[in-house]
C-alpha positions as MATLAB code, in Angstrom:
seq = 'MAYAGLFLLACGYGIDLDERVGCPVFRFGALAAPCFPLLTFFVLKYAQRARKKSGERFGASGVGDAVFASWPISS';
ca = [
     -14.484   -1.279    1.640;
     -12.109    0.709    3.809;
      -9.348    0.421    1.232;
     -11.690    1.530   -1.562;
     -12.677    4.512    0.568;
      -9.014    5.385    1.138;
      -8.360    5.164   -2.600;
     -11.292    7.444   -3.403;
     -10.228    9.864   -0.679;
      -6.775   10.057   -2.252;
      -8.342   10.726   -5.669;
     -10.425   13.533   -4.202;
      -7.384   14.989   -2.459;
      -5.460   14.973   -5.753;
      -8.296   16.768   -7.531;
      -8.465   19.323   -4.699;
      -4.713   19.879   -4.967;
      -5.041   20.550   -8.690;
      -7.859   23.030   -8.067;
      -5.814   24.953   -5.499;
      -2.681   25.113   -7.627;
      -4.680   26.150  -10.674;
      -2.838   24.273  -13.371;
      -5.462   23.540  -16.054;
      -3.124   21.693  -18.443;
      -1.699   18.767  -16.488;
      -3.538   17.202  -13.546;
      -0.544   15.911  -11.597;
      -2.362   15.600   -8.266;
      -5.202   13.530   -9.692;
      -2.678   11.105  -11.192;
      -0.139   10.980   -8.362;
      -2.428   10.857   -5.306;
      -3.953    7.399   -6.030;
      -0.447    5.943   -6.439;
       0.157    5.966   -2.676;
      -2.791    3.680   -1.782;
      -1.938    1.415   -4.724;
       1.680    1.190   -3.608;
       0.707    0.346   -0.028;
      -1.721   -2.292   -1.299;
       0.999   -3.980   -3.369;
       3.472   -3.871   -0.461;
       0.813   -5.413    1.803;
       0.136   -8.240   -0.643;
       3.878   -8.864   -1.110;
       4.427   -9.060    2.659;
       1.464  -11.418    3.099;
       2.663  -13.728    0.349;
       6.272  -13.746    1.606;
       5.164  -14.458    5.181;
       2.901  -17.298    4.049;
       5.639  -18.776    1.868;
       8.177  -18.699    4.714;
       5.623  -20.314    7.045;
       5.026  -23.137    4.591;
       8.758  -23.604    4.138;
       9.315  -24.098    7.866;
       6.242  -26.287    8.302;
       4.352  -23.819   10.497;
       0.607  -23.421   10.165;
       0.316  -20.065    8.391;
       2.816  -18.205   10.580;
       6.085  -17.265    8.964;
       8.879  -14.764    9.310;
       8.059  -11.065    9.351;
       9.121   -9.364    6.129;
       9.651   -5.842    7.460;
      11.066   -6.426   10.940;
      13.660   -3.922   12.124;
      15.388   -6.581   14.265;
      15.540  -10.374   14.196;
      12.606  -12.009   15.906;
      13.442  -15.090   17.951;
      10.903  -17.700   18.933;
];
């Protein structure tokens, strides 16, 4: 529900941006604003799947390597 609310908030923000700019022909904000929540959703699902796959590969119970770690994590 929270993610759906974030998506709808982004849609509303894009519509508001179009209203303020005043471009009646092409609604760029209404099309571009929902892309950010969709992109973050896909990155989240990719990271979850990669972490689960690495956990299964090493025989751990659901805990795998972090996908977006800025430094190596040692156990």
